[in-house]
C-alpha positions in Angstrom: 75.2 110.7 82.1 71.9 109.0 82.7 72.3 109.4 86.4 71.8 113.2 86.1 69.1 113.2 83.4 66.3 113.8 86.0 68.2 116.4 87.9 67.5 120.1 87.7 70.5 122.4 87.2 70.3 123.7 90.8 70.4 120.1 92.1 73.5 119.3 90.1 75.2 122.5 91.4 74.3 121.5 95.0 75.6 118.0 94.5 78.8 119.4 93.1 79.1 121.7 96.2 78.5 118.8 98.5 81.2 116.8 96.8 83.5 119.8 97.0 82.8 120.1 100.7 83.7 116.4 101.2 86.9 117.0 99.4 87.5 120.0 101.6 86.8 118.0 104.8 89.2 115.3 103.7 91.8 117.8 102.6 91.6 119.6 106.0 91.7 116.2 107.7 94.9 115.5 105.9 96.8 118.6 107.1 95.0 118.6 110.5 95.7 114.9 111.4 98.7 113.8 109.5 100.9 116.6 111.0 100.9 114.1 113.8 102.6 111.5 111.6 105.4 113.8 110.4 105.9 115.6 113.7 108.7 113.3 114.9 110.7 113.1 111.7 110.5 116.8 111.2 111.1 117.8 114.8 114.1 115.4 115.1 115.5 116.5 111.8 115.3 113.0 110.4 113.7 114.3 107.3 113.4 117.8 105.8 109.8 119.1 106.1 109.1 119.0 102.4 110.4 115.5 102.0 108.5 114.4 105.1 105.1 115.7 104.1 105.4 114.4 100.5 106.4 111.0 101.9 103.5 111.0 104.3 101.1 112.2 101.7 102.1 109.3 99.4 101.7 106.8 102.2 98.3 108.3 103.1 97.2 107.9 99.5 98.4 104.3 99.4 96.8 103.5 102.7 93.4 104.7 101.5 93.7 103.4 98.0 94.6 99.8 99.1 92.3 99.7 102.2 89.4 98.0 100.4 91.6 95.2 99.3 93.3 94.8 102.6 90.4 95.1 105.1 87.3 95.8 103.0 85.0 98.9 103.5 84.5 98.2 107.2 85.2 101.7 108.5 83.3 103.5 105.7 80.3 101.3 106.3 80.5 102.0 110.0 80.0 105.7 109.1 77.1 104.9 106.8 75.4 102.7 109.4 75.6 105.5 111.9 72.9 107.4 109.9 69.3 106.4 109.3 70.3 106.0 105.6 67.2 104.1 104.5 64.8 106.8 105.8 67.1 109.5 104.3 66.9 108.0 100.9 63.1 107.8 101.1 62.9 111.6 101.6 63.0 114.3 98.9 66.4 115.4 97.5 65.9 118.8 99.2 65.9 117.2 102.6 69.0 115.3 101.8 70.8 118.4 100.6 69.9 120.3 103.8 71.1 117.5 106.0 74.3 116.9 104.1 75.3 120.6 104.1 74.6 120.8 107.8 76.8 117.8 108.6 79.6 119.0 106.3 79.7 122.6 107.4 79.7 121.7 111.1 82.6 119.3 110.6 84.6 121.6 108.5 84.1 124.6 110.7 85.2 122.9 113.9 88.2 121.2 112.2 89.4 124.5 110.8 89.0 126.4 114.1 90.9 123.9 116.1 93.7 123.7 113.5 94.0 127.4 113.5 94.4 127.4 117.2 97.1 124.7 117.0 95.0 122.3 119.1 95.4 118.6 118.2 91.7 118.0 117.9 90.1 114.8 116.5 88.6 114.9 113.0 87.0 111.6 113.9 85.1 113.1 116.9 84.2 116.1 114.6 82.7 113.9 111.9 80.9 111.6 114.3 79.4 114.5 116.3 78.2 116.2 113.1 76.6 113.0 111.8 74.8 112.4 115.2 73.6 116.0 115.3 72.3 115.7 111.7 70.6 112.4 112.5 68.9 113.8 115.6 67.6 116.8 113.8 66.4 114.6 110.9 64.5 112.3 113.4 62.9 115.4 115.1 61.6 116.9 111.8 60.6 113.7 110.0 59.7 111.3 112.8 61.7 108.5 111.3 64.7 106.7 112.5 67.5 108.6 114.2 71.2 107.9 114.6 72.2 104.3 115.1 72.9 104.6 118.8 74.3 101.0 119.1 76.8 101.8 116.4 77.5 105.2 118.0 78.3 103.4 121.3 80.7 101.1 119.6 82.5 104.0 117.9 82.4 106.0 121.2 84.1 103.1 123.1 86.8 102.9 120.4 87.4 106.7 120.5 87.6 106.6 124.3 89.7 103.5 124.9 92.2 103.9 122.0 94.0 107.0 123.6 94.1 105.2 127.0 95.6 102.1 125.3 98.2 104.2 123.5 99.2 106.1 126.7 99.7 102.9 128.7 101.5 100.9 126.0 103.9 103.6 125.2 104.9 103.8 128.9 105.6 100.1 128.9 107.5 100.2 125.6 109.7 103.1 126.9 110.6 101.1 130.0 111.5 98.0 127.9 113.6 100.1 125.5 115.6 101.6 128.4 116.2 98.1 129.8 117.4 96.5 126.5 119.0 99.5 124.6 122.1 101.0 126.3 122.9 103.5 123.5 121.9 106.9 125.1 121.7 108.6 121.8 118.2 107.1 121.3 117.0 108.8 124.5 118.5 112.2 123.8 116.8 115.4 122.5 117.4 116.7 118.9 120.0 119.4 118.7 120.2 122.3 116.3 123.7 121.5 115.3 123.4 117.9 114.0 121.1 115.3 112.5 120.5 112.0 114.4 122.5 108.9 113.4 121.3 107.1 110.3 119.9 104.1 112.2 117.7 106.4 114.3 116.5 108.3 111.2 115.7 104.9 109.6 113.5 103.9 112.6 111.6 107.2 112.6 111.3 107.0 108.8 109.5 103.6 109.1 107.3 104.6 112.1 106.3 107.8 110.3 105.4 105.8 107.2 103.3 103.3 109.2 101.3 106.0 111.0 100.7 107.7 107.6 99.6 104.5 105.9 97.2 103.4 108.6 95.9 107.0 109.0 95.0 106.9 105.3 93.4 103.5 105.8 91.2 104.6 108.8 90.6 108.3 108.2 90.4 107.9 104.5 87.5 105.5 104.9 85.7 107.9 107.2 85.7 110.4 104.3 84.6 107.6 102.0 81.7 106.8 104.3 80.7 110.5 104.3 80.9 110.6 100.5 78.7 107.4 100.2 76.1 109.0 102.5 75.9 111.9 100.1 75.6 109.7 97.0 73.0 107.5 98.6 71.0 110.7 99.6 71.3 112.5 96.2 71.2 109.5 93.9 69.4 106.7 95.7 68.3 104.9 92.6 72.0 104.2 91.7 73.4 103.7 95.2 70.6 101.9 97.1 71.6 98.6 95.4 74.6 97.8 93.3 73.3 98.2 89.8 75.6 95.4 88.6 73.8 92.9 90.8 72.9 89.7 89.0 69.3 88.9 90.1 69.6 85.1 89.3 72.8 84.8 91.3 71.5 86.8 94.1 68.4 84.7 94.3 70.6 81.6 94.6 72.5 83.3 97.5 69.1 84.0 99.2 68.1 80.3 98.7 71.3 79.3 100.5 70.5 81.5 103.4 66.9 80.2 103.6 68.4 76.7 103.9 70.7 77.9 106.7 67.8 79.5 108.7 65.5 76.5 108.1 68.1 74.1 109.4 69.0 76.2 112.4 65.4 76.9 113.3 64.7 73.1 113.3 67.4 72.7 116.0 66.7 75.7 118.2 64.0 78.2 118.9 65.4 81.7 118.4 63.5 84.9 117.6 66.2 86.4 115.4 66.5 83.3 113.3 62.7 83.2 112.8 62.7 86.8 111.8 65.6 86.3 109.4 63.9 83.3 107.8 60.8 85.3 107.2 62.8 88.2 105.8 64.8 86.0 103.5 61.7 84.4 102.1 60.2 87.8 101.5 63.5 89.0 99.9 63.3 86.1 97.4 59.8 87.2 96.4 60.9 90.8 96.0 63.8 89.7 93.8 61.5 87.7 91.5 59.7 90.8 90.4 62.5 93.4 90.9 62.6 96.3 88.5 66.0 98.0 88.9 64.6 101.3 87.7 61.9 101.3 90.4 63.1 103.3 93.4 60.6 101.8 95.8 61.4 98.2 94.8 65.2 98.9 95.2 64.6 100.4 98.7 62.5 97.3 99.7 65.3 95.0 98.6 67.9 97.1 100.3 66.0 97.2 103.6 65.5 93.4 103.5 69.3 92.8 103.0 70.1 95.4 105.7 67.7 93.7 108.1 69.4 90.3 107.5 72.8 91.8 108.2 71.7 93.6 111.3 70.1 90.4 112.7 73.2 88.4 112.0 75.4 91.1 113.8 73.0 90.9 116.8 73.4 87.2 117.0 77.2 87.5 116.9 77.1 90.0 119.8 74.6 88.1 121.9 76.6 86.0 124.3 73.4 84.5 125.8 72.0 83.3 122.4 71.0 79.7 122.2 72.4 79.5 118.6 75.7 77.7 118.5 78.8 79.5 117.1 79.1 77.1 114.1 75.6 78.2 112.9 76.4 81.9 113.5 79.6 81.5 111.5 77.7 79.7 108.7 75.1 82.6 108.5 77.9 85.2 108.5 79.8 83.5 105.7 76.7 83.0 103.5 75.6 86.6 104.1 78.9 88.1 102.7 77.9 88.0 99.0 74.6 89.7 99.9 76.2 92.4 101.9 78.3 93.4 98.9 75.1 94.4 97.1 74.4 97.2 99.6 78.0 97.8 100.8 79.8 98.8 97.6 82.3 101.5 96.8 82.9 102.7 93.2 86.6 103.0 92.3 86.3 106.7 91.6 85.1 107.5 95.1 88.2 105.7 96.6 90.6 107.6 94.3 89.0 111.0 95.0 89.2 110.6 98.7 92.7 109.2 98.5 93.9 112.2 96.4 92.3 114.8 98.7 93.7 113.2 101.9 97.2 112.8 100.4 97.2 116.4 99.1 96.0 117.8 102.4 98.8 116.0 104.2 101.4 118.2 102.4 100.0 121.4 103.7 99.5 123.1 107.1 101.6 120.7 109.2 103.7 123.3 111.1 101.2 124.3 113.9 100.6 120.8 115.1 104.3 119.7 114.8 105.3 122.4 117.3 102.5 121.3 119.7 103.5 117.6 119.5 107.3 118.3 119.8 107.4 120.9 122.5 104.1 121.6 124.2 102.9 118.3 125.5 105.9 117.6 127.8 108.1 120.1 129.7 111.1 118.5 128.0 111.5 118.3 124.3 110.7 115.1 122.4 113.5 112.5 122.2 114.1 110.1 119.4 112.9 107.1 121.5 109.7 108.9 122.6 108.8 109.8 119.0 109.4 106.3 117.6 107.6 104.6 120.5 104.5 106.9 120.2 104.3 106.4 116.4 104.8 102.7 116.6 102.0 102.3 119.1 99.8 104.7 117.2 100.3 102.8 114.0 99.5 99.5 115.6 96.4 100.9 117.4 95.0 102.5 114.2 95.7 99.4 112.1 94.0 97.1 114.5 91.0 99.4 114.8 90.7 99.6 111.0 90.8 95.8 110.8 87.8 95.6 113.2 86.0 98.4 111.3 86.2 101.0 114.1 87.1 104.7 113.4 89.7 106.1 115.8 91.4 109.4 116.3 95.0 109.5 115.0 95.4 112.8 116.8 94.4 111.5 120.2 96.1 108.2 119.9 99.4 109.8 119.0 99.1 112.7 121.5 98.3 110.3 124.3 101.3 108.2 123.2 103.6 111.3 123.4 102.1 112.1 126.8 102.8 108.5 127.9 106.4 108.8 126.7 106.9 112.0 128.8 105.5 110.3 131.9 107.8 107.3 131.3 110.8 109.7 131.1 110.3 111.9 134.1 106.9 111.1 135.7 103.6 113.0 135.5 105.3 116.2 136.5 106.9 116.2 133.0 103.5 117.0 131.3 102.5 120.6 130.4 99.2 121.2 132.1 98.2 124.0 129.8 98.5 121.9 126.6 96.8 118.9 128.1 93.9 121.1 129.3 93.5 122.5 125.8 93.6 119.0 124.2 91.2 117.8 127.0 88.8 120.7 126.4 88.8 120.0 122.7 88.1 116.4 123.4 85.2 117.2 125.7 83.7 120.0 123.6 84.0 118.5 120.1 81.0 116.1 120.4 78.5 118.5 122.0 79.6 121.5 119.8 79.4 119.6 116.5 76.1 117.8 117.5 74.5 121.2 118.3 76.1 123.0 115.3 74.9 120.3 112.8 71.4 120.2 114.3 71.2 124.0 114.3 72.4 124.3 110.7 69.9 121.6 109.6 67.1 123.6 111.3 68.2 126.8 109.4 68.6 125.0 106.0 65.3 123.2 106.6 63.5 126.5 106.5 64.5 126.9 102.8 63.3 123.4 101.7 
């Protein structure tokens, strides 16, 4: 393939290792996180373990495989934007290799350790922490941009608030169910002797499928984002800009934006609009002389488009902006075609991540299932508790994916189970030891992975 013609043998081997590490991360993510989805159907004997994990694996695959058509690459691009990707692409391949390996190994190591200990730890926290740690180390050594702290704050709020939301909503849902459903079977614990009634099994089957599908949609895109960071770092010439971009058509798209900015700037005085107008005019000039085989020219076009996107996002968030909402909507709409030139995902990357996530789902579920079913509350999980926690978790993850925010399936579902235990018999019904372990994992994951990724980059940097 022409992509690899300029690569040395060692670079190709290292790229293959990086891709293998991403597959390993997503595989571990599958059996680490999705055990949460199958916990209720297995623990309540609604499905046999083999059937449950295969079913969940298929739904994870479908969730990821269809995510680009349903919501677009929002979550994946959130991961990409967390890193100083433009500065990373400008560095040598050796720097990129060191950084990618540091991030991957830090994430995989912490994921595996917490899985082995049976602690429902968040793969999302693990990945975010590793990316931030790598970004900080990169900034220290190369004096360029560091992690995107604005994006990190948005993701941090999502990771923090989603479990609290799940905890509170499950309590409310359990109270409502007790008021409207008089059949006590739904609120009973599973027994060794018999399977639950078919209608209960059907409910849990559906909620398990929903959690699996939306987990694939959200967590699968995290892995996709990580894979795109690797490809942009190793092969920037082919991933800085979509090589299928039609320059004539793109120039027309830029002309439309220039018209938008000119019209808006004539009505109001806004710094972001003035900057964007200047950037758009400069972008048109760059496109006029663009050579798609020139790395520096491609980077310049990418930076210009990224700058326009960033300025538009700032306008949308700025509640005190003097630009009216209609104008902001117009800019956002006309920017969409341009965004696709820098936010694109080849089909093979989607299929690879989908396969690894789905396959991982089918392995290693047992440790987490026992924790979810028996160790969060002092009483064992009931059918109503399992269904409520999964329904709220699926809704929370689905909404987060729609808004492009990565969330932790583990923490959303675990907090939902905790909420259901509180709804049943109060706070005294929670097992402190398990909650302490989950809480410690939650508190330690970010600092540990940040430090570990930064340390690994420092070590690998010595060999560049």
